[in-house]
C-alpha positions in Angstrom: 17.0 35.1 10.9 13.8 37.1 10.7 11.9 35.8 7.7 11.3 38.3 4.7 8.1 39.7 4.5 6.2 39.0 1.3 4.1 41.6 0.1 0.4 41.4 0.8 1.6 39.4 4.1 0.8 41.0 6.9 1.4 39.6 10.4 -1.6 39.4 12.9 -0.9 41.4 16.1 0.5 39.6 18.9 0.7 41.2 22.4 4.8 40.2 23.0 6.3 38.8 19.7 8.6 35.9 20.8 12.3 36.0 19.8 13.5 33.9 17.0 15.6 30.8 17.9 19.0 30.3 17.1 20.0 29.1 13.8 21.5 25.6 13.5 25.1 25.6 13.2 25.9 24.5 9.3 27.3 21.2 10.3 23.9 20.5 11.9 22.3 21.8 8.9 23.9 20.2 6.9 23.6 16.8 8.3 19.8 17.5 8.3 19.7 18.4 4.9 21.1 15.2 3.7 18.9 12.8 5.7 15.5 14.9 4.2 17.4 14.0 0.9 17.8 10.4 1.5 14.5 10.1 3.2 12.7 11.9 0.1 14.1 10.0 -2.7 14.9 6.3 -1.5 11.1 5.7 -1.4 10.9 7.3 -5.2 13.9 4.7 -5.9 11.7 1.5 -4.8 9.3 2.3 -7.3 11.6 2.5 -10.2 11.9 -0.9 -10.9 8.9 -2.3 -10.4 6.1 0.1 -11.4 5.7 -0.5 -15.2 5.5 -3.9 -14.3 3.1 -3.7 -11.6 0.9 -1.6 -13.9 0.7 -4.0 -16.6 -0.1 -6.9 -14.2 -2.9 -4.9 -13.3 -4.2 -5.4 -16.8 -3.0 -2.1 -18.4 -2.2 -1.5 -21.8 1.1 0.1 -22.7 -0.9 3.3 -23.6 -2.5 3.4 -20.4 0.8 3.5 -18.8 2.2 6.2 -20.6 -1.2 8.0 -19.9 -0.6 7.4 -16.2 3.2 8.6 -16.6 1.7 11.7 -18.7 -0.5 12.5 -15.5 2.6 12.6 -13.5 4.8 14.9 -15.6 2.2 17.5 -16.8 0.8 18.0 -13.1 4.5 18.2 -11.8 5.2 21.1 -14.7 2.0 22.8 -14.1 2.7 23.2 -9.9 6.2 23.9 -10.2 6.2 27.6 -9.9 3.4 28.0 -8.0 4.3 25.3 -5.4 7.7 27.2 -4.9 6.0 30.3 -4.3 3.8 28.7 -1.9 7.2 27.6 0.0 8.6 31.1 -0.3 5.5 32.5 1.0 4.2 30.0 4.1 7.7 28.2 4.8 9.7 25.5 4.0 8.7 22.9 6.3 5.0 23.0 5.9 5.5 22.2 1.8 7.8 19.5 2.6 5.5 17.8 5.0 2.5 18.2 2.4 5.1 16.6 -0.3 5.2 13.8 2.1 1.6 13.1 2.5 0.9 13.4 -1.3 3.8 10.9 -1.6 1.9 8.6 1.0 -1.4 9.0 -0.8 0.4 8.3 -4.2 2.3 5.2 -3.3 -0.7 3.7 -1.5 -2.8 4.1 -4.2 0.1 2.4 -6.4 0.3 -0.6 -4.6 -3.1 -0.9 -3.9 -5.1 0.3 -6.9 -6.4 -1.9 -9.5 -8.3 0.1 -11.8 -6.7 2.6 -14.5 -7.9 5.9 -13.0 -6.8 5.4 -9.7 -3.6 4.3 -10.4 -3.4 7.4 -12.6 -4.4 9.4 -9.7 -1.7 8.0 -7.7 0.9 9.1 -10.3 -0.9 12.8 -10.7 -0.3 12.9 -6.5 3.2 11.9 -7.3 3.6 14.7 -9.6 2.3 17.1 -7.0 4.3 15.6 -4.1 7.4 16.3 -6.9 6.7 19.6 -7.6 6.2 20.6 -3.9 9.4 19.2 -2.9 11.5 20.9 -5.9 13.5 23.5 -3.9 12.0 23.8 -0.2 14.9 21.8 1.3 17.6 23.3 -0.1 16.1 26.7 0.3 15.8 25.6 4.1 19.6 24.6 4.6 20.8 27.7 2.5 18.5 30.1 4.6 19.9 28.6 8.1 23.6 28.5 7.0 23.1 31.9 5.7 21.4 32.8 8.8 24.2 31.5 11.0 27.5 32.7 9.2 26.2 35.4 6.7 25.4 35.5 2.9 29.0 34.6 2.1 28.8 31.2 4.0 30.2 28.3 2.4 27.1 26.4 0.5 29.1 23.8 -1.9 30.0 21.0 0.4 26.5 20.8 1.9 24.9 21.0 -1.6 27.1 18.4 -3.0 26.5 15.8 -0.1 23.0 16.2 -0.6 23.3 15.5 -4.0 25.7 12.5 -3.2 23.2 11.2 -0.7 20.2 11.5 -3.2 22.3 9.4 -5.6 23.0 7.2 -3.6 19.5 6.6 -2.4 18.2 6.5 -5.7 20.7 3.5 -6.4 19.6 1.5 -3.3 16.3 1.9 -3.7 16.7 0.7 -7.4 18.4 -2.2 -6.1 15.9 -2.8 -3.4 12.9 -2.5 -5.0 13.8 -4.3 -8.1 15.1 -7.2 -5.6 11.9 -7.6 -3.6 9.6 -8.9 -5.7 12.2 -11.4 -6.9 12.8 -12.7 -3.3 9.2 -13.2 -2.6 9.2 -15.3 -5.4 11.6 -17.6 -3.9 9.7 -19.0 -1.3 7.0 -21.8 -2.3 3.9 -20.0 -4.0 4.7 -17.2 -1.4 3.8 -14.2 -4.2 0.3 -16.4 -5.0 -0.5 -16.8 -1.1 0.1 -12.8 -0.4 -2.2 -12.3 -3.2 -4.7 -14.6 -2.3 -4.8 -13.4 1.2 -5.3 -9.8 0.5 -7.6 -10.4 -2.3 -5.4 -9.5 -4.7 -4.9 -6.0 -3.9 -1.4 -6.8 -2.9 0.7 -8.1 -5.1 4.7 -8.9 -5.0 5.4 -6.0 -7.3 3.3 -4.2 -4.9 5.4 -4.4 -2.0 8.3 -1.8 -2.8 5.4 0.7 -3.5 3.6 0.1 0.2 7.4 0.2 1.8 7.9 3.5 0.1 4.4 4.5 1.8 5.9 3.7 5.3 8.9 5.6 4.7 6.9 8.6 3.6 5.5 8.4 7.1 9.2 8.6 8.6 9.8 11.6 6.2 6.8 13.7 7.4 7.8 13.1 11.2 11.5 13.5 10.8 10.8 17.1 8.5 8.5 18.3 11.1 10.6 17.8 14.3 14.3 18.4 12.8 13.6 21.6 10.3 13.1 24.4 12.9 12.4 27.7 11.4 12.0 31.4 11.9 8.4 32.2 12.8 6.7 33.6 9.8 3.9 36.4 9.3 0.5 34.9 9.8 -1.8 35.3 7.0 -5.0 34.6 5.7 -5.7 32.1 2.5 -6.5 34.7 0.5 -3.4 36.8 1.1 -1.3 33.5 0.5 -3.0 33.3 -2.8 -2.1 36.9 -3.8 1.5 36.6 -2.6 2.3 33.5 -4.8 1.7 34.9 -7.8 4.3 38.1 -6.9 6.8 35.5 -5.6 6.7 33.5 -9.1 6.9 36.4 -11.0 10.1 37.7 -9.2 11.7 34.9 -9.7 10.7 34.8 -13.4 11.8 38.2 -13.9 15.2 37.2 -12.1 16.4 35.0 -15.0 15.9 37.8 -17.5 17.8 40.5 -15.8 20.4 38.4 -14.1 23.2 36.6 -16.7 24.6 34.3 -14.4 21.1 33.2 -13.4 20.3 32.7 -17.2 23.3 30.7 -17.5 22.0 28.4 -14.9 19.0 28.4 -16.4 20.0 26.8 -20.1 22.6 24.8 -18.5 19.6 23.1 -16.9 18.0 22.9 -19.9 21.1 21.3 -21.7 21.1 18.9 -19.0 17.4 17.9 -19.7 18.0 17.3 -23.2 20.6 15.0 -22.0 18.6 13.1 -19.9 16.0 12.9 -22.4 18.5 10.9 -24.5 19.3 8.6 -21.9 16.1 7.7 -21.0 14.5 7.5 -24.5 17.4 5.4 -26.2 19.4 3.5 -23.3 16.6 0.7 -23.1 16.7 0.1 -26.6 20.6 0.2 -27.2 20.7 -2.3 -24.2 18.4 -4.8 -25.6 20.2 -4.5 -29.0 23.5 -5.5 -27.6 21.8 -8.3 -25.7 19.9 -9.8 -28.2 16.4 -9.8 -25.9 14.1 -7.7 -24.4 14.4 -9.4 -20.9 17.7 -9.5 -21.1 18.2 -5.6 -21.6 15.9 -4.8 -19.3 18.4 -6.6 -16.5 21.3 -4.6 -18.5 19.4 -1.2 -18.1 18.6 -1.7 -14.4 22.0 -2.5 -13.6 22.9 0.7 -16.0 20.4 2.9 -14.2 21.9 2.0 -10.5 25.6 2.7 -11.9 24.2 6.0 -13.4 23.3 7.1 -9.9 26.5 5.8 -8.6 28.5 8.0 -10.9 26.0 10.9 -10.2 26.6 10.5 -6.7 30.7 10.6 -7.3 30.1 13.8 -9.4 28.2 15.6 -6.4 30.9 14.8 -3.9 33.6 15.7 -6.2 32.2 19.0 -7.3 33.9 21.0 -4.4 37.3 19.7 -5.7 36.1 20.5 -9.6 35.5 24.1 -8.4 38.9 24.3 -6.6 40.7 22.9 -9.6 39.3 24.7 -11.7 39.4 27.9 -9.8 35.5 28.7 -9.8 31.9 27.3 -9.9 31.4 28.7 -13.1 34.9 27.1 -14.6 34.0 23.9 -12.7 30.4 23.6 -14.6 32.0 23.8 -18.3 34.4 21.1 -17.0 31.5 19.0 -16.1 29.3 19.5 -19.0 32.0 19.5 -21.2 32.7 15.4 -19.8 28.7 14.8 -20.0 29.1 15.4 -23.7 31.7 13.5 -24.2 29.8 10.5 -22.8 26.9 11.2 -25.2 29.6 11.5 -28.1 31.1 8.4 -27.0 27.6 6.7 -26.9 27.2 7.9 -30.5 30.5 6.8 -31.6 29.5 3.6 -30.8 25.9 3.2 -31.4 26.3 1.2 -34.7 28.6 -1.3 -33.1 28.4 -4.7 -31.5 30.6 -7.0 -29.3 32.4 -6.1 -26.4 34.2 -2.8 -27.7 30.2 -1.2 -28.2 29.4 -2.4 -24.8 32.4 -0.9 -22.6 32.3 2.3 -24.9 28.4 2.6 -24.2 28.8 2.3 -20.3 31.8 4.2 -20.2 29.6 7.0 -22.2 26.7 6.2 -19.9 29.0 6.8 -16.7 30.5 10.0 -17.8 27.1 11.9 -18.5 26.2 11.2 -14.9 29.0 12.2 -13.6 29.1 15.1 -15.6 26.0 16.0 -14.6 26.5 14.8 -10.8 29.5 17.1 -11.1 27.7 20.3 -12.5 24.9 20.6 -10.1 26.1 21.8 -6.8 28.5 24.4 -8.8 25.5 25.7 -10.5 23.2 25.9 -7.2 25.8 27.4 -5.3 26.0 30.1 -8.0 22.0 30.4 -7.8 22.0 30.9 -4.4 24.6 33.8 -4.3 22.0 35.8 -6.3 19.1 35.2 -5.2 17.3 36.3 -1.1 15.5 34.1 0.8 12.2 35.6 -0.1 12.5 33.7 -3.6 14.8 31.2 -3.3 12.6 28.1 -3.6 11.0 29.8 -6.6 14.3 30.1 -8.1 15.1 26.6 -7.8 11.5 25.8 -9.1 12.2 27.7 -12.4 15.6 25.8 -12.7 13.6 22.5 -12.6 11.1 23.8 -14.8 13.4 24.7 -17.4 14.9 20.9 -16.9 11.8 19.4 -17.5 10.3 21.2 -20.4 13.5 21.3 -22.5 13.5 17.1 -21.8 10.1 17.4 -22.9 10.8 18.9 -26.0 13.7 17.0 -26.5 12.4 13.9 -26.3 9.6 14.9 -28.7 12.8 16.1 -31.3 14.6 13.3 -30.8 12.1 10.6 -31.5 11.7 12.1 -34.9 15.7 11.4 -36.2 16.5 8.1 -37.5 18.3 5.8 -35.0 22.0 5.3 -34.7 24.4 8.2 -33.9 22.5 11.4 -34.6 20.5 11.4 -31.6 23.1 10.8 -29.2 25.4 13.3 -31.2 22.7 15.6 -31.1 22.1 15.4 -27.4 26.0 15.6 -26.7 26.2 18.9 -28.9 23.1 20.4 -26.8 25.1 19.5 -23.5 28.1 20.8 -24.9 26.2 24.2 -25.8 25.2 24.1 -22.2 28.9 24.0 -21.1 30.0 26.4 -23.5 28.1 29.3 -22.0 30.5 29.4 -19.0 33.8 29.7 -21.3 34.0 33.2 -20.1 34.6 32.3 -16.9 33.2 33.8 -13.5 35.7 36.1 -11.5 35.5 35.3 -7.7 34.2 38.9 -7.2 30.9 38.2 -8.6 31.0 34.5 -7.3 31.1 35.8 -3.9 28.7 39.2 -4.4 26.6 39.6 -1.3 23.0 38.4 -1.8 21.6 42.0 -1.0 23.5 43.4 -4.0 22.5 40.6 -6.2 19.1 41.0 -5.5 19.5 44.7 -7.0 
């Protein structure tokens, strides 16, 4: 498929343009998309469990740790749309490779840094890499499949398998990253000898971050060798910078003029609110149920891993949900409804104790992730049928930004509510509202509308 020309970008003259390579067959593109998803998210999973403990081991106060995480979130939010536009202008592979290099630098700084500013820089670089990675791999997959099979090519299966692989990689990474420092502590003074041999640069808690840095090298090499793209017009830096705002503006306007895209963005915001409730309240809930912060942390780590596995199952079931429900929009309605039921169950059991509250809370937690996992591929299948390749990564970035911004605002709002059922019930109500946006359903005609018609 010939790459769409972005306004303001003119190809440099060439004596004899070479023909574009044939696009990969869909099954090959799907396999590579899944592999890229695993290689990107496995390093992230490795650092989930030990990162805060590593920062405190370096002598940072909790307020400084919170500042480091704020540096990550703010950097990702600020760069989300520009980097999506950059991917649409210069290509998916280049931006993904840059995300991997930033991840390599970030994990290295996290593993070896000993001062607050170095660790904050590492978190900011991770946020920049997260923004760069938001969309290009999925956009590459959809571009490749549609170039081979046309704009009505089946996408949902590949999106579901990549979502399943992402959640499974996060679950595996969480277990491995949490277990490595513990395993190092089993040997006779192994952790102490490691720290002494490296003059305190490498602690047992640093090992997951350094392993993540090594995996980022593998990710970059795979991206550069396994994700072929048709040649894009050469452009100067000035032309690229001029083309990005045009692409971003087109992506924002799409949400205003297309009702389906608008529903997708609002549903993403509702999902962000639900995730904010879980992330803020679940650790305290676990500690309250077990009676101690330490045991609560162990329970929360197990719940996080279980949540990723439930999300993987939801992603896997997304195509089945669409078939049973009679369309992607109805599947989103049912999936978000299941997630809302999970939050409501967490609210109902919020003030209880004992086995009933524990089982009810765990069931509700799993339902939320199961529902969000099943909704994601169906939402994105609909999204890709409303946008063209020229703005695909930007549209995904707008969706990601909607989730992040609403999650941040919801976190602030929920923190002002009294403890008890109220925060859980509010989160469940917001997620249910996101599902009810699809109550009118979608006919198969709009769902299968050609991309060229949807972009008008």
